[in-house]
LOVO-717738 format. One record per residue (C-alpha): residue in one letter; z, x, y. Coordinates in Angstrom, 3 decimals. Example, Ala and Ser with C-alpha at 12.3 -4.5 7.8 and 13.67 -1.06 7.14 Angstrom:
! residues 2
<atom><code>a</code><Z>7.800</Z><X>12.300</X><Y>-4.500</Y></atom>
<atom><code>s</code><Z>7.140</Z><X>13.670</X><Y>-1.060</Y></atom>
***
This chain:
! residues 305
<atom><code>x</code><Z>-173.709</Z><X>157.445</X><Y>-4.363</Y></atom>
<atom><code>x</code><Z>-171.759</Z><X>157.703</X><Y>-7.622</Y></atom>
<atom><code>x</code><Z>-170.592</Z><X>161.217</X><Y>-8.477</Y></atom>
<atom><code>x</code><Z>-171.152</Z><X>162.551</X><Y>-11.974</Y></atom>
<atom><code>x</code><Z>-168.145</Z><X>163.025</X><Y>-14.222</Y></atom>
<atom><code>x</code><Z>-167.633</Z><X>165.848</X><Y>-16.738</Y></atom>
<atom><code>x</code><Z>-168.467</Z><X>165.226</X><Y>-20.387</Y></atom>
<atom><code>x</code><Z>-165.370</Z><X>167.038</X><Y>-21.628</Y></atom>
<atom><code>x</code><Z>-161.892</Z><X>167.758</X><Y>-20.222</Y></atom>
<atom><code>x</code><Z>-159.343</Z><X>170.261</X><Y>-21.513</Y></atom>
<atom><code>x</code><Z>-155.959</Z><X>168.522</X><Y>-21.402</Y></atom>
<atom><code>x</code><Z>-153.030</Z><X>170.908</X><Y>-21.464</Y></atom>
<atom><code>x</code><Z>-149.884</Z><X>169.457</X><Y>-23.031</Y></atom>
<atom><code>x</code><Z>-146.937</Z><X>170.496</X><Y>-20.853</Y></atom>
<atom><code>x</code><Z>-144.172</Z><X>168.369</X><Y>-22.349</Y></atom>
<atom><code>x</code><Z>-142.478</Z><X>171.260</X><Y>-24.210</Y></atom>
<atom><code>x</code><Z>-141.717</Z><X>172.968</X><Y>-20.902</Y></atom>
<atom><code>x</code><Z>-142.160</Z><X>170.639</X><Y>-17.951</Y></atom>
<atom><code>x</code><Z>-141.261</Z><X>167.527</X><Y>-19.920</Y></atom>
<atom><code>x</code><Z>-138.142</Z><X>168.751</X><Y>-21.658</Y></atom>
<atom><code>x</code><Z>-136.762</Z><X>171.204</X><Y>-19.085</Y></atom>
<atom><code>x</code><Z>-134.732</Z><X>168.644</X><Y>-17.146</Y></atom>
<atom><code>x</code><Z>-133.879</Z><X>166.230</X><Y>-19.969</Y></atom>
<atom><code>x</code><Z>-130.092</Z><X>165.684</X><Y>-19.918</Y></atom>
<atom><code>x</code><Z>-129.745</Z><X>165.355</X><Y>-23.709</Y></atom>
<atom><code>x</code><Z>-129.837</Z><X>168.685</X><Y>-25.548</Y></atom>
<atom><code>x</code><Z>-132.908</Z><X>169.033</X><Y>-27.763</Y></atom>
<atom><code>x</code><Z>-132.309</Z><X>171.337</X><Y>-30.756</Y></atom>
<atom><code>x</code><Z>-134.814</Z><X>174.137</X><Y>-31.282</Y></atom>
<atom><code>x</code><Z>-135.819</Z><X>172.756</X><Y>-34.684</Y></atom>
<atom><code>x</code><Z>-136.600</Z><X>169.382</X><Y>-33.111</Y></atom>
<atom><code>x</code><Z>-138.715</Z><X>171.059</X><Y>-30.425</Y></atom>
<atom><code>x</code><Z>-140.662</Z><X>172.934</X><Y>-33.092</Y></atom>
<atom><code>x</code><Z>-141.216</Z><X>169.705</X><Y>-35.011</Y></atom>
<atom><code>x</code><Z>-142.684</Z><X>167.912</X><Y>-32.009</Y></atom>
<atom><code>x</code><Z>-144.748</Z><X>170.834</X><Y>-30.793</Y></atom>
<atom><code>x</code><Z>-146.396</Z><X>170.874</X><Y>-34.212</Y></atom>
<atom><code>x</code><Z>-147.054</Z><X>167.143</X><Y>-33.870</Y></atom>
<atom><code>x</code><Z>-148.683</Z><X>167.836</X><Y>-30.513</Y></atom>
<atom><code>x</code><Z>-151.006</Z><X>170.306</X><Y>-32.201</Y></atom>
<atom><code>x</code><Z>-151.725</Z><X>167.745</X><Y>-34.910</Y></atom>
<atom><code>x</code><Z>-152.765</Z><X>165.138</X><Y>-32.345</Y></atom>
<atom><code>x</code><Z>-155.171</Z><X>167.552</X><Y>-30.668</Y></atom>
<atom><code>x</code><Z>-153.408</Z><X>169.790</X><Y>-28.141</Y></atom>
<atom><code>x</code><Z>-155.197</Z><X>173.139</X><Y>-27.976</Y></atom>
<atom><code>x</code><Z>-153.652</Z><X>174.405</X><Y>-24.752</Y></atom>
<atom><code>x</code><Z>-149.922</Z><X>174.076</X><Y>-24.328</Y></atom>
<atom><code>x</code><Z>-147.110</Z><X>175.125</X><Y>-22.008</Y></atom>
<atom><code>x</code><Z>-144.567</Z><X>175.970</X><Y>-24.693</Y></atom>
<atom><code>x</code><Z>-141.484</Z><X>177.102</X><Y>-22.776</Y></atom>
<atom><code>x</code><Z>-140.216</Z><X>179.031</X><Y>-19.772</Y></atom>
<atom><code>x</code><Z>-138.352</Z><X>182.289</X><Y>-19.362</Y></atom>
<atom><code>x</code><Z>-135.953</Z><X>181.378</X><Y>-16.573</Y></atom>
<atom><code>x</code><Z>-132.213</Z><X>181.577</X><Y>-15.984</Y></atom>
<atom><code>x</code><Z>-130.576</Z><X>179.277</X><Y>-18.577</Y></atom>
<atom><code>x</code><Z>-127.723</Z><X>178.728</X><Y>-16.137</Y></atom>
<atom><code>x</code><Z>-130.092</Z><X>176.603</X><Y>-14.051</Y></atom>
<atom><code>x</code><Z>-132.370</Z><X>175.293</X><Y>-16.818</Y></atom>
<atom><code>x</code><Z>-130.238</Z><X>175.267</X><Y>-19.994</Y></atom>
<atom><code>x</code><Z>-132.813</Z><X>173.300</X><Y>-21.996</Y></atom>
<atom><code>x</code><Z>-135.063</Z><X>176.399</X><Y>-21.892</Y></atom>
<atom><code>x</code><Z>-132.387</Z><X>178.802</X><Y>-23.114</Y></atom>
<atom><code>x</code><Z>-133.967</Z><X>179.066</X><Y>-26.568</Y></atom>
<atom><code>x</code><Z>-137.373</Z><X>180.328</X><Y>-25.388</Y></atom>
<atom><code>x</code><Z>-137.528</Z><X>183.454</X><Y>-27.575</Y></atom>
<atom><code>x</code><Z>-136.171</Z><X>181.696</X><Y>-30.663</Y></atom>
<atom><code>x</code><Z>-138.520</Z><X>178.757</X><Y>-30.159</Y></atom>
<atom><code>x</code><Z>-141.655</Z><X>180.870</X><Y>-29.927</Y></atom>
<atom><code>x</code><Z>-140.620</Z><X>182.974</X><Y>-32.917</Y></atom>
<atom><code>x</code><Z>-140.638</Z><X>179.777</X><Y>-34.965</Y></atom>
<atom><code>x</code><Z>-144.027</Z><X>178.683</X><Y>-33.627</Y></atom>
<atom><code>x</code><Z>-146.218</Z><X>181.696</X><Y>-32.914</Y></atom>
<atom><code>x</code><Z>-147.889</Z><X>181.983</X><Y>-36.322</Y></atom>
<atom><code>x</code><Z>-148.510</Z><X>178.239</X><Y>-36.492</Y></atom>
<atom><code>x</code><Z>-150.015</Z><X>178.117</X><Y>-33.000</Y></atom>
<atom><code>x</code><Z>-152.198</Z><X>181.157</X><Y>-33.656</Y></atom>
<atom><code>x</code><Z>-153.395</Z><X>179.657</X><Y>-36.935</Y></atom>
<atom><code>x</code><Z>-154.501</Z><X>176.491</X><Y>-35.111</Y></atom>
<atom><code>x</code><Z>-156.086</Z><X>178.469</X><Y>-32.250</Y></atom>
<atom><code>x</code><Z>-153.786</Z><X>177.008</X><Y>-29.621</Y></atom>
<atom><code>x</code><Z>-153.656</Z><X>178.744</X><Y>-26.242</Y></atom>
<atom><code>x</code><Z>-149.920</Z><X>178.871</X><Y>-25.680</Y></atom>
<atom><code>x</code><Z>-148.374</Z><X>180.010</X><Y>-22.428</Y></atom>
<atom><code>x</code><Z>-144.949</Z><X>180.400</X><Y>-20.869</Y></atom>
<atom><code>x</code><Z>-143.788</Z><X>179.833</X><Y>-17.315</Y></atom>
<atom><code>x</code><Z>-142.130</Z><X>182.685</X><Y>-15.433</Y></atom>
<atom><code>x</code><Z>-140.731</Z><X>183.213</X><Y>-11.933</Y></atom>
<atom><code>x</code><Z>-140.203</Z><X>186.973</X><Y>-11.815</Y></atom>
<atom><code>x</code><Z>-140.682</Z><X>190.340</X><Y>-13.549</Y></atom>
<atom><code>x</code><Z>-137.841</Z><X>189.758</X><Y>-15.971</Y></atom>
<atom><code>x</code><Z>-139.403</Z><X>186.487</X><Y>-17.080</Y></atom>
<atom><code>x</code><Z>-142.800</Z><X>188.127</X><Y>-17.585</Y></atom>
<atom><code>x</code><Z>-141.233</Z><X>190.996</X><Y>-19.531</Y></atom>
<atom><code>x</code><Z>-139.286</Z><X>188.572</X><Y>-21.726</Y></atom>
<atom><code>x</code><Z>-142.401</Z><X>186.476</X><Y>-22.369</Y></atom>
<atom><code>x</code><Z>-144.380</Z><X>189.560</X><Y>-23.331</Y></atom>
<atom><code>x</code><Z>-141.577</Z><X>190.754</X><Y>-25.629</Y></atom>
<atom><code>x</code><Z>-141.542</Z><X>187.332</X><Y>-27.317</Y></atom>
<atom><code>x</code><Z>-145.243</Z><X>187.693</X><Y>-28.098</Y></atom>
<atom><code>x</code><Z>-146.950</Z><X>185.603</X><Y>-25.412</Y></atom>
<atom><code>x</code><Z>-150.418</Z><X>186.676</X><Y>-24.269</Y></atom>
<atom><code>x</code><Z>-150.731</Z><X>183.988</X><Y>-21.570</Y></atom>
<atom><code>x</code><Z>-148.138</Z><X>183.820</X><Y>-18.797</Y></atom>
<atom><code>x</code><Z>-147.901</Z><X>181.374</X><Y>-15.910</Y></atom>
<atom><code>x</code><Z>-146.354</Z><X>182.740</X><Y>-12.718</Y></atom>
<atom><code>x</code><Z>-145.108</Z><X>180.181</X><Y>-10.181</Y></atom>
<atom><code>x</code><Z>-145.715</Z><X>180.711</X><Y>-6.471</Y></atom>
<atom><code>x</code><Z>-145.367</Z><X>177.621</X><Y>-4.316</Y></atom>
<atom><code>x</code><Z>-147.666</Z><X>176.807</X><Y>-1.412</Y></atom>
<atom><code>x</code><Z>-144.606</Z><X>175.327</X><Y>0.346</Y></atom>
<atom><code>x</code><Z>-142.232</Z><X>177.837</X><Y>1.917</Y></atom>
<atom><code>x</code><Z>-139.218</Z><X>175.561</X><Y>1.511</Y></atom>
<atom><code>x</code><Z>-140.007</Z><X>174.688</X><Y>-2.107</Y></atom>
<atom><code>x</code><Z>-140.597</Z><X>178.329</X><Y>-3.010</Y></atom>
<atom><code>x</code><Z>-137.196</Z><X>179.291</X><Y>-1.628</Y></atom>
<atom><code>x</code><Z>-135.469</Z><X>176.488</X><Y>-3.539</Y></atom>
<atom><code>x</code><Z>-137.406</Z><X>177.160</X><Y>-6.741</Y></atom>
<atom><code>x</code><Z>-137.295</Z><X>180.969</X><Y>-6.879</Y></atom>
<atom><code>x</code><Z>-134.913</Z><X>182.016</X><Y>-4.079</Y></atom>
<atom><code>x</code><Z>-137.709</Z><X>183.980</X><Y>-2.414</Y></atom>
<atom><code>x</code><Z>-140.076</Z><X>183.522</X><Y>0.491</Y></atom>
<atom><code>x</code><Z>-143.756</Z><X>183.071</X><Y>-0.294</Y></atom>
<atom><code>x</code><Z>-144.463</Z><X>186.630</X><Y>0.861</Y></atom>
<atom><code>x</code><Z>-141.707</Z><X>188.028</X><Y>-1.359</Y></atom>
<atom><code>x</code><Z>-142.987</Z><X>186.077</X><Y>-4.363</Y></atom>
<atom><code>x</code><Z>-146.564</Z><X>187.142</X><Y>-3.640</Y></atom>
<atom><code>x</code><Z>-145.598</Z><X>190.823</X><Y>-3.413</Y></atom>
<atom><code>x</code><Z>-143.757</Z><X>190.586</X><Y>-6.733</Y></atom>
<atom><code>x</code><Z>-146.634</Z><X>188.702</X><Y>-8.303</Y></atom>
<atom><code>x</code><Z>-149.261</Z><X>191.226</X><Y>-7.209</Y></atom>
<atom><code>x</code><Z>-147.209</Z><X>194.068</X><Y>-8.614</Y></atom>
<atom><code>x</code><Z>-146.801</Z><X>192.229</X><Y>-11.910</Y></atom>
<atom><code>x</code><Z>-150.492</Z><X>191.361</X><Y>-12.111</Y></atom>
<atom><code>x</code><Z>-151.387</Z><X>194.987</X><Y>-11.487</Y></atom>
<atom><code>x</code><Z>-149.212</Z><X>195.983</X><Y>-14.444</Y></atom>
<atom><code>x</code><Z>-150.264</Z><X>193.075</X><Y>-16.660</Y></atom>
<atom><code>x</code><Z>-151.881</Z><X>195.321</X><Y>-19.282</Y></atom>
<atom><code>x</code><Z>-153.712</Z><X>192.699</X><Y>-21.325</Y></atom>
<atom><code>x</code><Z>-151.712</Z><X>189.659</X><Y>-20.256</Y></atom>
<atom><code>x</code><Z>-153.717</Z><X>186.652</X><Y>-19.106</Y></atom>
<atom><code>x</code><Z>-151.910</Z><X>185.537</X><Y>-15.961</Y></atom>
<atom><code>x</code><Z>-152.236</Z><X>182.033</X><Y>-14.562</Y></atom>
<atom><code>x</code><Z>-151.107</Z><X>181.566</X><Y>-10.980</Y></atom>
<atom><code>x</code><Z>-149.421</Z><X>178.163</X><Y>-10.746</Y></atom>
<atom><code>x</code><Z>-149.132</Z><X>176.843</X><Y>-7.205</Y></atom>
<atom><code>x</code><Z>-146.772</Z><X>173.894</X><Y>-6.672</Y></atom>
<atom><code>x</code><Z>-146.961</Z><X>171.700</X><Y>-3.553</Y></atom>
<atom><code>x</code><Z>-150.641</Z><X>172.480</X><Y>-2.890</Y></atom>
<atom><code>x</code><Z>-151.184</Z><X>168.818</X><Y>-1.966</Y></atom>
<atom><code>x</code><Z>-148.131</Z><X>168.580</X><Y>0.302</Y></atom>
<atom><code>x</code><Z>-144.437</Z><X>169.367</X><Y>0.501</Y></atom>
<atom><code>x</code><Z>-141.638</Z><X>166.817</X><Y>0.025</Y></atom>
<atom><code>x</code><Z>-139.470</Z><X>168.815</X><Y>2.432</Y></atom>
<atom><code>x</code><Z>-141.635</Z><X>168.203</X><Y>5.475</Y></atom>
<atom><code>x</code><Z>-142.927</Z><X>171.749</X><Y>5.959</Y></atom>
<atom><code>x</code><Z>-146.658</Z><X>172.118</X><Y>6.506</Y></atom>
<atom><code>x</code><Z>-148.938</Z><X>173.402</X><Y>3.722</Y></atom>
<atom><code>x</code><Z>-152.060</Z><X>174.568</X><Y>5.581</Y></atom>
<atom><code>x</code><Z>-155.343</Z><X>175.004</X><Y>3.738</Y></atom>
<atom><code>x</code><Z>-155.594</Z><X>178.539</X><Y>5.127</Y></atom>
<atom><code>x</code><Z>-152.433</Z><X>179.436</X><Y>3.199</Y></atom>
<atom><code>x</code><Z>-153.944</Z><X>178.174</X><Y>-0.042</Y></atom>
<atom><code>x</code><Z>-157.069</Z><X>180.249</X><Y>0.611</Y></atom>
<atom><code>x</code><Z>-154.922</Z><X>183.292</X><Y>1.360</Y></atom>
<atom><code>x</code><Z>-152.952</Z><X>182.917</X><Y>-1.887</Y></atom>
<atom><code>x</code><Z>-156.132</Z><X>182.499</X><Y>-3.951</Y></atom>
<atom><code>x</code><Z>-157.779</Z><X>185.504</X><Y>-2.284</Y></atom>
<atom><code>x</code><Z>-154.703</Z><X>187.675</X><Y>-2.835</Y></atom>
<atom><code>x</code><Z>-154.440</Z><X>186.622</X><Y>-6.484</Y></atom>
<atom><code>x</code><Z>-158.121</Z><X>187.251</X><Y>-7.173</Y></atom>
<atom><code>x</code><Z>-157.787</Z><X>190.703</X><Y>-5.634</Y></atom>
<atom><code>x</code><Z>-155.490</Z><X>191.667</X><Y>-8.526</Y></atom>
<atom><code>x</code><Z>-157.638</Z><X>190.095</X><Y>-11.228</Y></atom>
<atom><code>x</code><Z>-156.224</Z><X>186.585</X><Y>-11.626</Y></atom>
<atom><code>x</code><Z>-158.880</Z><X>184.372</X><Y>-13.177</Y></atom>
<atom><code>x</code><Z>-157.097</Z><X>181.024</X><Y>-13.530</Y></atom>
<atom><code>x</code><Z>-155.185</Z><X>178.832</X><Y>-11.104</Y></atom>
<atom><code>x</code><Z>-153.030</Z><X>175.768</X><Y>-11.526</Y></atom>
<atom><code>x</code><Z>-152.676</Z><X>173.501</X><Y>-8.504</Y></atom>
<atom><code>x</code><Z>-149.898</Z><X>170.924</X><Y>-8.471</Y></atom>
<atom><code>x</code><Z>-148.782</Z><X>167.828</X><Y>-6.613</Y></atom>
<atom><code>x</code><Z>-145.180</Z><X>168.681</X><Y>-7.391</Y></atom>
<atom><code>x</code><Z>-143.594</Z><X>165.731</X><Y>-5.615</Y></atom>
<atom><code>x</code><Z>-146.286</Z><X>163.195</X><Y>-6.518</Y></atom>
<atom><code>x</code><Z>-146.972</Z><X>162.476</X><Y>-2.844</Y></atom>
<atom><code>x</code><Z>-150.732</Z><X>163.021</X><Y>-2.701</Y></atom>
<atom><code>x</code><Z>-153.265</Z><X>160.234</X><Y>-2.302</Y></atom>
<atom><code>x</code><Z>-156.870</Z><X>160.192</X><Y>-3.560</Y></atom>
<atom><code>x</code><Z>-158.188</Z><X>160.947</X><Y>-0.069</Y></atom>
<atom><code>x</code><Z>-155.848</Z><X>163.914</X><Y>0.336</Y></atom>
<atom><code>x</code><Z>-156.547</Z><X>165.149</X><Y>-3.193</Y></atom>
<atom><code>x</code><Z>-160.277</Z><X>165.131</X><Y>-2.501</Y></atom>
<atom><code>x</code><Z>-159.764</Z><X>166.954</X><Y>0.802</Y></atom>
<atom><code>x</code><Z>-157.718</Z><X>169.747</X><Y>-0.766</Y></atom>
<atom><code>x</code><Z>-159.915</Z><X>170.174</X><Y>-3.856</Y></atom>
<atom><code>x</code><Z>-163.063</Z><X>170.347</X><Y>-1.753</Y></atom>
<atom><code>x</code><Z>-161.467</Z><X>173.086</X><Y>0.298</Y></atom>
<atom><code>x</code><Z>-160.398</Z><X>174.969</X><Y>-2.834</Y></atom>
<atom><code>x</code><Z>-163.942</Z><X>174.729</X><Y>-4.227</Y></atom>
<atom><code>x</code><Z>-165.073</Z><X>176.674</X><Y>-1.176</Y></atom>
<atom><code>x</code><Z>-162.528</Z><X>179.414</X><Y>-1.901</Y></atom>
<atom><code>x</code><Z>-163.049</Z><X>179.894</X><Y>-5.629</Y></atom>
<atom><code>x</code><Z>-164.851</Z><X>178.617</X><Y>-8.738</Y></atom>
<atom><code>x</code><Z>-163.504</Z><X>175.113</X><Y>-9.398</Y></atom>
<atom><code>x</code><Z>-164.041</Z><X>175.666</X><Y>-13.147</Y></atom>
<atom><code>x</code><Z>-161.060</Z><X>178.029</X><Y>-13.238</Y></atom>
<atom><code>x</code><Z>-158.722</Z><X>175.566</X><Y>-11.517</Y></atom>
<atom><code>x</code><Z>-156.451</Z><X>173.244</X><Y>-13.509</Y></atom>
<atom><code>x</code><Z>-154.786</Z><X>170.160</X><Y>-12.045</Y></atom>
<atom><code>x</code><Z>-151.129</Z><X>169.163</X><Y>-12.414</Y></atom>
<atom><code>x</code><Z>-150.323</Z><X>165.789</X><Y>-10.860</Y></atom>
<atom><code>x</code><Z>-147.089</Z><X>163.800</X><Y>-10.769</Y></atom>
<atom><code>x</code><Z>-146.877</Z><X>160.028</X><Y>-10.747</Y></atom>
<atom><code>x</code><Z>-143.910</Z><X>159.439</X><Y>-8.422</Y></atom>
<atom><code>x</code><Z>-145.723</Z><X>156.774</X><Y>-6.403</Y></atom>
<atom><code>x</code><Z>-148.156</Z><X>155.643</X><Y>-9.090</Y></atom>
<atom><code>x</code><Z>-151.046</Z><X>157.720</X><Y>-7.712</Y></atom>
<atom><code>x</code><Z>-151.339</Z><X>160.153</X><Y>-10.628</Y></atom>
<atom><code>x</code><Z>-154.344</Z><X>158.738</X><Y>-12.472</Y></atom>
<atom><code>x</code><Z>-156.121</Z><X>157.792</X><Y>-9.239</Y></atom>
<atom><code>x</code><Z>-155.785</Z><X>161.389</X><Y>-8.115</Y></atom>
<atom><code>x</code><Z>-157.041</Z><X>162.595</X><Y>-11.502</Y></atom>
<atom><code>x</code><Z>-160.122</Z><X>160.388</X><Y>-11.199</Y></atom>
<atom><code>x</code><Z>-160.937</Z><X>161.891</X><Y>-7.805</Y></atom>
<atom><code>x</code><Z>-160.415</Z><X>165.359</X><Y>-9.293</Y></atom>
<atom><code>x</code><Z>-162.939</Z><X>164.568</X><Y>-12.032</Y></atom>
<atom><code>x</code><Z>-165.445</Z><X>163.624</X><Y>-9.340</Y></atom>
<atom><code>x</code><Z>-164.750</Z><X>166.935</X><Y>-7.609</Y></atom>
<atom><code>x</code><Z>-165.506</Z><X>168.947</X><Y>-10.750</Y></atom>
<atom><code>x</code><Z>-162.071</Z><X>169.552</X><Y>-12.275</Y></atom>
<atom><code>x</code><Z>-162.288</Z><X>169.891</X><Y>-16.079</Y></atom>
<atom><code>x</code><Z>-158.739</Z><X>171.127</X><Y>-16.860</Y></atom>
<atom><code>x</code><Z>-155.722</Z><X>168.836</X><Y>-16.419</Y></atom>
<atom><code>x</code><Z>-152.044</Z><X>168.897</X><Y>-17.389</Y></atom>
<atom><code>x</code><Z>-150.186</Z><X>165.953</X><Y>-18.880</Y></atom>
<atom><code>x</code><Z>-146.841</Z><X>165.397</X><Y>-20.571</Y></atom>
<atom><code>x</code><Z>-146.164</Z><X>163.331</X><Y>-23.680</Y></atom>
<atom><code>x</code><Z>-144.507</Z><X>159.994</X><Y>-22.753</Y></atom>
<atom><code>x</code><Z>-144.637</Z><X>160.982</X><Y>-19.079</Y></atom>
<atom><code>x</code><Z>-141.585</Z><X>163.227</X><Y>-19.425</Y></atom>
<atom><code>x</code><Z>-140.614</Z><X>165.674</X><Y>-16.742</Y></atom>
<atom><code>x</code><Z>-140.592</Z><X>166.481</X><Y>-13.084</Y></atom>
<atom><code>x</code><Z>-139.407</Z><X>169.298</X><Y>-10.853</Y></atom>
<atom><code>x</code><Z>-135.580</Z><X>169.603</X><Y>-10.829</Y></atom>
<atom><code>x</code><Z>-135.715</Z><X>171.061</X><Y>-7.302</Y></atom>
<atom><code>x</code><Z>-137.657</Z><X>168.130</X><Y>-5.782</Y></atom>
<atom><code>x</code><Z>-135.743</Z><X>164.875</X><Y>-5.201</Y></atom>
<atom><code>x</code><Z>-137.515</Z><X>161.883</X><Y>-6.734</Y></atom>
<atom><code>x</code><Z>-140.286</Z><X>163.909</X><Y>-8.355</Y></atom>
<atom><code>x</code><Z>-139.777</Z><X>162.367</X><Y>-11.784</Y></atom>
<atom><code>x</code><Z>-142.760</Z><X>161.450</X><Y>-13.864</Y></atom>
<atom><code>x</code><Z>-145.533</Z><X>163.749</X><Y>-14.943</Y></atom>
<atom><code>x</code><Z>-148.714</Z><X>161.938</X><Y>-15.900</Y></atom>
<atom><code>x</code><Z>-148.302</Z><X>160.667</X><Y>-19.458</Y></atom>
<atom><code>x</code><Z>-150.652</Z><X>162.346</X><Y>-21.902</Y></atom>
<atom><code>x</code><Z>-151.415</Z><X>158.998</X><Y>-23.507</Y></atom>
<atom><code>x</code><Z>-152.304</Z><X>157.380</X><Y>-20.178</Y></atom>
<atom><code>x</code><Z>-154.590</Z><X>160.198</X><Y>-19.102</Y></atom>
<atom><code>x</code><Z>-156.308</Z><X>160.189</X><Y>-22.490</Y></atom>
<atom><code>x</code><Z>-156.798</Z><X>156.435</X><Y>-22.369</Y></atom>
<atom><code>x</code><Z>-158.551</Z><X>156.750</X><Y>-19.019</Y></atom>
<atom><code>x</code><Z>-160.699</Z><X>159.707</X><Y>-20.084</Y></atom>
<atom><code>x</code><Z>-161.692</Z><X>158.207</X><Y>-23.436</Y></atom>
<atom><code>x</code><Z>-162.490</Z><X>154.857</X><Y>-21.813</Y></atom>
<atom><code>x</code><Z>-164.966</Z><X>156.687</X><Y>-19.581</Y></atom>
<atom><code>x</code><Z>-166.577</Z><X>158.463</X><Y>-22.517</Y></atom>
<atom><code>x</code><Z>-165.052</Z><X>161.856</X><Y>-21.696</Y></atom>
<atom><code>x</code><Z>-164.210</Z><X>163.997</X><Y>-24.730</Y></atom>
<atom><code>x</code><Z>-160.787</Z><X>165.605</X><Y>-25.099</Y></atom>
<atom><code>x</code><Z>-160.365</Z><X>166.366</X><Y>-28.815</Y></atom>
<atom><code>x</code><Z>-157.167</Z><X>164.299</X><Y>-28.923</Y></atom>
<atom><code>x</code><Z>-156.346</Z><X>161.446</X><Y>-31.294</Y></atom>
<atom><code>x</code><Z>-154.871</Z><X>158.790</X><Y>-28.992</Y></atom>
<atom><code>x</code><Z>-153.273</Z><X>156.769</X><Y>-31.800</Y></atom>
<atom><code>x</code><Z>-151.376</Z><X>159.854</X><Y>-32.990</Y></atom>
<atom><code>x</code><Z>-150.337</Z><X>160.626</X><Y>-29.419</Y></atom>
<atom><code>x</code><Z>-148.901</Z><X>157.117</X><Y>-28.974</Y></atom>
<atom><code>x</code><Z>-147.018</Z><X>157.373</X><Y>-32.256</Y></atom>
<atom><code>x</code><Z>-145.584</Z><X>160.797</X><Y>-31.407</Y></atom>
<atom><code>x</code><Z>-144.497</Z><X>159.571</X><Y>-27.964</Y></atom>
<atom><code>x</code><Z>-142.628</Z><X>156.601</X><Y>-29.393</Y></atom>
<atom><code>x</code><Z>-140.956</Z><X>158.675</X><Y>-32.119</Y></atom>
<atom><code>x</code><Z>-139.932</Z><X>161.444</X><Y>-29.739</Y></atom>
<atom><code>x</code><Z>-138.527</Z><X>159.030</X><Y>-27.158</Y></atom>
<atom><code>x</code><Z>-136.347</Z><X>157.392</X><Y>-29.787</Y></atom>
<atom><code>x</code><Z>-135.083</Z><X>160.678</X><Y>-31.211</Y></atom>
<atom><code>x</code><Z>-134.184</Z><X>162.441</X><Y>-27.978</Y></atom>
<atom><code>x</code><Z>-132.929</Z><X>159.348</X><Y>-26.118</Y></atom>
<atom><code>x</code><Z>-135.683</Z><X>159.124</X><Y>-23.518</Y></atom>
<atom><code>x</code><Z>-137.031</Z><X>155.970</X><Y>-21.888</Y></atom>
<atom><code>x</code><Z>-140.819</Z><X>156.444</X><Y>-21.614</Y></atom>
<atom><code>x</code><Z>-142.610</Z><X>155.792</X><Y>-18.336</Y></atom>
<atom><code>x</code><Z>-145.883</Z><X>155.191</X><Y>-20.142</Y></atom>
<atom><code>x</code><Z>-146.858</Z><X>151.673</X><Y>-21.112</Y></atom>
<atom><code>x</code><Z>-148.480</Z><X>152.936</X><Y>-24.317</Y></atom>
<atom><code>x</code><Z>-145.601</Z><X>155.108</X><Y>-25.431</Y></atom>
<atom><code>x</code><Z>-143.313</Z><X>152.086</X><Y>-25.107</Y></atom>
<atom><code>x</code><Z>-145.547</Z><X>150.492</X><Y>-27.748</Y></atom>
<atom><code>x</code><Z>-146.214</Z><X>147.394</X><Y>-25.692</Y></atom>
<atom><code>x</code><Z>-149.131</Z><X>145.191</X><Y>-26.640</Y></atom>
<atom><code>x</code><Z>-151.623</Z><X>146.310</X><Y>-24.010</Y></atom>
<atom><code>x</code><Z>-154.395</Z><X>148.761</X><Y>-24.953</Y></atom>
<atom><code>x</code><Z>-153.551</Z><X>148.826</X><Y>-28.657</Y></atom>
<atom><code>x</code><Z>-156.110</Z><X>146.266</X><Y>-29.726</Y></atom>
<atom><code>x</code><Z>-158.902</Z><X>147.822</X><Y>-27.697</Y></atom>
***
C-alpha cells in the first residue's frame, strides 16, 4: 500500500553554517552576507545562519556576531526564521547578545561523537542543556541530535537513549528537534525504523531531518522520511558541508537536489529551483568549491525538464 506524502515541506537552508564551516578557503563576511541574501531571494525562509563556537577549532565561524549584525534587519524584513548553532552556555549567551531568538543546541546521541564534538559526555551535555533551557527566557531552543541513525565510531545508539533525550528535553519545554545522520551511514530501512520509533516518543511534526550523502543514500532516506510524516528537512546549497569531527562525512544533501525531487513529486517548498541552481554555480566559482550536486555543476541533465 502506497503511503501518502505531504503536500508541503519546509526546507531549511544550512549552507551558511554547516556548508561553510569546514571550507578551507576563507570566505569574507561581506561575501557570506551576499550569498545569504541570495538564499532568501531564492526562497529560503528558515536558515541556519552561523554558529557560536570556538574559532580556534572552526575559524570560518569566527565572524558570527559581525555577520548577523549585517543581516538581522534584512532577515527580519523577509520573515526568515534564522537560528544559530551552539554547544554550551557561552555560545547561547553570545547568540542571544547578537540578537538571535532561535538557538540550536547540539547534543549527540552517540557518546563517542559527543565527546569529540563538545568534549563532554552525553550526561554532562544534557545537564548543561537542561539548565540553559530552564533559563531560556524567550529563546526558542531547538535540540539538534547528531548520530541518531548510527555512529561512525562503532558505539551503539540505542532507541531507548533517543527516547530518554527527547523526554528530558520536553520536560524543560523544548518544542522542536533536529535528528541527523551525521556520518551519512543510514539506509532507508534503518531510517524508517528510527523515525517510526521517534514518532512513538513525540509529535513527528516537530521533528526536522538532517541527512548526509556520504554513501549516496541521502535522497532515498529523505523519501522514506516523507512517507513517515517528516515535513521539515535540512539541505545545503551545492551540497557543501559535513561534520569536521567525523571522518568521511562530507556531503550534506544539496538543496537543489532535494528541491528537484520534492518538486517532481508535486510537493511545495516555496523555492525557485532555477535561482537555486544559479546561486550554487556562482557561489562555487567564487569561493573555490567543487559542487557535489549534478545541477549545481550546470550539467545538461534536469535543466530542460
